[in-house]
C-alpha positions in Angstrom: 1.9 -17.2 39.2 5.0 -16.8 41.7 7.8 -19.2 41.3 7.1 -19.8 37.5 10.0 -19.4 35.3 9.9 -16.3 33.2 10.0 -18.1 29.9 6.9 -20.4 30.8 5.1 -17.1 32.3 5.4 -15.3 28.8 4.6 -18.4 26.9 1.3 -18.6 29.1 0.3 -15.1 28.3 1.1 -15.5 24.4 -1.4 -18.7 24.5 -3.9 -17.0 26.0 -3.7 -14.1 23.9 -3.5 -16.2 20.7 -6.7 -18.1 21.5 -8.4 -15.0 22.3 -7.4 -13.2 19.1 -8.2 -16.3 17.1 -11.6 -16.3 18.6 -12.0 -12.6 17.8 -10.8 -13.0 14.3 -13.2 -15.6 13.7 -16.3 -13.4 14.9 -15.7 -10.5 12.8 -14.1 -12.7 9.8 -15.0 -16.3 9.8 -12.4 -18.5 8.2 -14.5 -19.5 5.2 -15.6 -16.1 4.6 -14.5 -14.2 1.6 -13.8 -10.7 1.5 -16.0 -8.5 -1.0 -15.7 -5.2 -2.3 -18.8 -2.8 -1.9 -20.6 -1.1 -5.1 -19.7 2.6 -5.6 -22.0 5.5 -6.1 -22.4 7.7 -9.4 -20.6 10.4 -7.5 -17.5 7.9 -6.4 -17.4 6.7 -9.9 -17.1 9.9 -11.4 -14.4 10.8 -9.1 -12.3 7.5 -9.7 -12.8 8.0 -13.4 -11.6 11.5 -13.2 -14.7 13.2 -15.1 -17.3 15.5 -14.2 -20.4 13.8 -12.3 -22.9 15.2 -14.9 -20.8 14.2 -17.8 -20.7 10.8 -16.3 -24.4 10.9 -16.0 -24.5 11.8 -19.6 -22.4 9.0 -20.6 -24.5 6.4 -18.7 -27.7 7.6 -20.7 -26.2 8.1 -24.0 -23.9 5.1 -24.2 -26.2 2.5 -22.3 -25.5 0.1 -25.2 -21.8 0.0 -24.8 -20.9 0.7 -21.0 -22.5 -0.9 -17.9 -25.2 1.2 -16.4 -24.9 0.1 -12.7 -27.7 -1.2 -10.6 -30.7 1.1 -9.4 -31.1 1.2 -5.5 -34.3 2.6 -4.3 -35.3 3.5 -7.8 -33.3 6.5 -8.0 -29.6 5.8 -6.7 -27.4 4.1 -9.0 -24.2 1.9 -8.0 -21.5 0.5 -10.0 -19.1 -2.4 -9.0 -15.1 -2.0 -9.5 -15.3 -4.3 -12.4 -18.1 -2.1 -14.2 -16.0 0.8 -13.5 -13.1 -0.5 -15.0 -15.2 -1.5 -18.2 -16.3 1.8 -18.6 -12.9 3.4 -18.1 -11.8 1.2 -21.2 -14.6 2.3 -23.4 -13.9 6.1 -22.5 -10.3 5.6 -23.2 -10.9 3.8 -26.7 -13.4 6.6 -27.5 -11.0 9.3 -26.4 -13.4 10.7 -23.9 -10.8 10.7 -21.6 -6.9 11.4 -21.5 -3.7 10.1 -19.9 -4.5 12.3 -17.1 -7.6 10.1 -16.4 -6.6 6.8 -17.7 -3.6 6.7 -15.7 -2.3 3.0 -16.8 1.4 3.2 -18.1 1.8 3.4 -21.6 4.4 1.8 -24.0 7.8 2.8 -23.1 6.7 3.8 -19.4 8.3 1.3 -17.0 6.7 -0.2 -14.1 7.3 1.8 -10.8 7.7 0.7 -7.2 7.3 2.8 -4.0 8.5 1.6 -0.5 6.6 3.0 2.3 9.3 3.0 5.1 10.3 4.3 8.5 12.2 2.7 11.4 9.6 4.3 13.8 6.5 1.9 14.6 3.0 3.5 14.8 3.2 6.2 12.2 0.6 4.4 9.9 2.9 2.7 7.5 0.3 -0.2 6.8 -2.7 2.1 6.6 -0.9 4.4 4.1 0.2 1.5 1.9 -3.0 -0.2 2.1 -5.3 2.9 1.5 -2.9 4.4 -1.2 -2.8 1.2 -3.0 -6.7 0.9 -2.9 -7.7 4.5 -4.1 -4.8 4.0 -6.9 -6.3 0.7 -8.0 -9.9 2.4 -8.2 -8.3 5.0 -10.4 -7.3 2.3 -12.7 -3.8 1.2 -11.7 -2.9 -2.3 -11.8 -1.2 -2.6 -8.5 0.9 -5.3 -6.7 1.1 -4.9 -2.9 4.2 -6.5 -1.4 4.0 -7.1 2.5 7.5 -7.3 4.1 6.6 -7.0 7.6 6.3 -10.4 9.6 3.4 -8.9 11.5 1.2 -9.5 8.1 -1.0 -6.7 8.8 -1.4 -5.8 5.3 -1.7 -9.4 4.3 -4.6 -9.7 6.9 -6.5 -6.6 5.6 -6.6 -8.5 2.3 -8.3 -11.3 3.8 -5.3 -13.6 3.9 -4.2 -15.3 7.2 -0.9 -17.0 7.3 -1.5 -18.6 10.7 -4.4 -20.3 9.2 -2.5 -21.4 6.0 0.8 -22.6 7.0 1.4 -23.8 3.1 0.8 -20.2 1.8 3.5 -19.3 -0.6 4.9 -16.1 0.6 7.6 -13.2 -0.5 10.0 -15.2 1.5 9.7 -18.3 -0.7 10.3 -16.1 -3.6 13.6 -14.5 -2.3 15.1 -17.2 -0.3 18.5 -18.5 -1.6 17.6 -22.0 -1.8 15.2 -23.1 -4.6 13.2 -19.8 -4.7 9.9 -19.9 -6.0 8.7 -18.1 -9.1 7.0 -14.9 -8.3 4.1 -15.7 -10.2 3.3 -18.9 -7.7 3.3 -16.6 -5.0 1.0 -13.4 -6.0 -2.7 -13.8 -5.0 -5.4 -12.1 -6.6 -7.7 -10.0 -4.2 -11.2 -8.7 -4.1 -10.0 -5.5 -5.5 -10.0 -6.2 -9.4 -6.8 -4.1 -10.0 -4.9 -5.4 -7.0 -2.8 -8.6 -6.3 -0.7 -9.2 -3.2 2.5 -10.9 -2.6 1.8 -12.1 1.2 4.1 -12.5 3.9 4.7 -14.7 7.1 6.8 -15.2 9.9 9.2 -17.1 7.6 10.5 -13.5 6.2 12.7 -13.4 9.2 14.5 -16.4 7.9 15.7 -14.3 5.2 17.8 -12.0 7.5 19.8 -15.2 8.7 20.2 -16.5 5.3 21.5 -13.2 4.1 23.9 -13.1 7.0 25.2 -16.3 6.0 25.4 -15.3 2.3 28.2 -13.1 3.0 30.5 -15.9 3.5 29.7 -17.3 -0.2 31.2 -15.1 -2.8 29.6 -17.1 -5.5 25.9 -16.3 -4.4 24.3 -16.0 -7.8 22.0 -12.8 -6.9 23.0 -10.7 -3.8 20.5 -9.9 -1.2 20.0 -6.3 -2.2 18.9 -7.4 -5.7 16.8 -10.5 -5.3 13.4 -8.6 -4.9 14.3 -6.7 -8.0 15.1 -9.8 -9.9 11.7 -11.3 -8.9 9.6 -8.2 -9.9 11.3 -8.4 -13.3 9.3 -11.2 -14.2 6.0 -9.5 -13.8 6.9 -6.1 -14.9 4.4 -6.1 -17.8 1.5 -7.1 -15.4 1.7 -4.2 -13.2 1.9 -0.2 -13.2 3.0 0.0 -9.8 4.4 -1.8 -6.8 3.9 -0.7 -3.2 6.2 -2.3 -0.3 4.7 -2.1 3.2 7.8 -2.6 5.5 8.4 -3.5 9.2 9.9 -0.7 11.5 13.5 -1.8 10.9 16.2 -1.4 8.4 16.3 -5.0 7.4 18.0 -6.7 4.7 14.5 -7.2 2.9 13.8 -3.6 3.4 17.0 -2.5 1.8 16.2 -4.9 -1.1 12.7 -3.3 -1.4 14.6 0.4 -1.5 17.1 -1.3 -4.1 13.9 -2.3 -6.1 12.0 1.1 -5.8 11.9 4.1 -7.7 10.5 6.1 -4.9 9.9 6.4 -1.4 7.1 7.7 0.7 8.2 8.0 4.5 5.2 8.4 7.1 5.7 10.2 10.3 3.6 11.9 13.0 4.1 15.7 13.7 6.0 15.4 16.8 9.7 16.2 17.6 10.2 12.8 19.0 9.3 11.3 15.5 11.4 14.2 14.0 14.5 13.3 16.0 13.8 9.6 15.2 13.7 10.4 11.6 17.0 12.1 11.4 18.6 9.0 13.0 16.6 6.8 10.5 17.7 8.8 7.4 21.4 8.8 8.5 21.1 5.1 9.0 19.4 4.5 5.8 21.7 6.8 3.9 24.7 4.7 5.3 23.2 1.5 4.3 22.3 2.4 0.8 25.7 3.7 0.2 27.1 0.2 0.7 24.7 -1.0 -1.8 25.3 1.8 -4.0 29.0 0.8 -4.5 27.8 -2.4 -6.0 25.2 -0.7 -8.0 26.3 2.7 -9.0 23.5 3.5 -11.0 20.7 3.1 -8.4 18.7 6.2 -8.1 15.0 7.6 -7.0 12.5 9.5 -8.8 11.3 11.1 -5.6 11.5 10.9 -1.8 8.5 12.1 0.0 7.6 12.9 3.6 4.0 12.0 4.7 2.7 13.6 7.9 0.2 10.9 9.5 -2.2 10.7 12.4 -2.8 14.5 11.7 -5.4 16.6 13.7 -5.8 20.1 12.3 -6.8 21.5 15.5 -3.6 20.6 17.5 -1.6 23.3 17.5 1.8 21.4 18.4 1.2 19.2 15.4 0.5 22.6 13.3 3.8 23.8 14.5 6.1 20.7 13.9 4.3 20.3 10.5 5.3 24.0 9.6 8.8 23.1 10.8 9.3 20.2 8.8 8.0 22.2 5.8 10.6 24.8 6.4 13.5 22.4 6.8 12.5 19.7 4.2 10.8 21.9 1.7 8.6 20.4 -0.9 9.6 17.0 -0.1 7.0 17.0 2.7 3.8 16.5 1.1 1.3 19.0 1.2 -1.5 16.6 2.2 -1.6 14.7 5.5 -3.0 11.6 6.4 -5.6 12.7 9.2 -6.2 11.0 12.4 -9.6 9.3 12.1 -11.7 6.6 13.9 -12.4 5.3 10.4 -8.5 4.4 10.1 -8.6 3.0 13.8 -11.6 0.7 12.9 -10.0 -0.7 9.8 -7.4 -2.6 12.2 -10.1 -3.9 14.3 -12.6 -5.2 11.6 -10.1 -5.8 8.6 -12.1 -3.5 6.8 -10.1 -0.3 5.1 -12.2 2.6 4.6 -13.0 2.0 0.9 -14.7 -1.3 1.8 -17.0 0.3 4.3 -20.6 1.5 3.2 -20.6 5.0 3.7 -23.8 5.0 5.5 -22.3 2.9 8.3 -20.2 5.8 9.7 -20.7 9.4 10.2 -20.6 11.0 6.6 -18.5 14.0 7.5 -16.0 11.6 8.9 -16.3 9.4 5.9 -15.8 12.3 3.4 -12.8 13.8 5.6 -10.9 10.8 5.4 -11.3 9.9 1.8 -10.5 13.4 0.8 -7.2 12.8 2.7 -6.4 9.6 1.1 -7.5 11.3 -2.5 -5.0 14.3 -1.7 -2.3 12.1 -0.9 -2.8 9.8 -4.2 -3.0 13.1 -6.3 0.5 14.0 -5.1 1.9 10.5 -5.6 0.5 10.7 -9.2 1.9 13.7 -10.0 5.4 12.4 -9.0 4.7 9.2 -11.1 3.6 11.3 -14.1 6.7 13.5 -13.8 8.9 10.0 -13.7 7.1 8.9 -16.7 7.6 12.0 -18.4 4.2 13.1 -19.0 3.7 16.7 -19.5 0.8 18.4 -17.5 0.0 15.1 -16.2 -1.3 13.8 -19.7 
């Protein structure tokens, strides 16, 4: 390819990759296919409901006229859909067989909460963290709105939406743009997870950055950039218990707007000194930028800011040392749970199938249990922060 201009060469590479990736994507997930959620075993359902497995078996037998009893497989294994699990949860709540610790859904007077998963560093599992956290919390009963702010649209793709294949898709950009914004309900899409909706993204979100830069010339802008996401969410605050933002590895105007709309932050990072040094710079920059916004909104506070160690290997001694260092310096703000490194997580990106969608028998059982236990422990800590923010005592 000698003699070819650099721009043409890059465009040729791009075209080849795009065609190949499109073919690969259509093989693993055809354009006309719809994602579905697998059924869950009695053990899994009992765990998601927050009740003892034997107690749940008793409920299935003694309340068979009032709650779904699932489907028997091979004559002795009973499985339940997520919809059935939600119906069971509502009956158990109505009968006071479970309390707020298990029911989880926010109560009257408890405001919708929003969490931004953010870090300037790429490759720290932001999308995996956001997606899996949202999925397990939805299975535990929360009504979750996932908001994708990353132009790469990785989380949007994981939920079965492909912006490239649907150029007319209404996205988060259409909701927060300055000229003729679209009502947020027109952009929110339901998903195959009964308790999850998603506000998708496309490359158009980049235009928000240019528009915001130009908006500073107009002092009469009705809603400044940092308040546009918060304003949009106010229209649906009765519909959800929790909002989760997946963000790009940059401190963009959209990310700042997400932080302004959020009550909590989860900052994922790997246990390496390079990431720790990058984190220090990121926190300093984020603090400076938030200070500018706070000058316009002095009452902006966060219920919690937590650091999550990701891609963790318990046998890696240098990682263990860095994790210990972080906990010494930052204390309890570093989560006790780590997001373990696992082939199951890596496969999710390749097959667009996060862990909770995979049949456990399709992978090594120990691998499956290890990663789901890790995600569960992370969710436990986030829930504890949510309960404290809602003012619930002892998680109830």
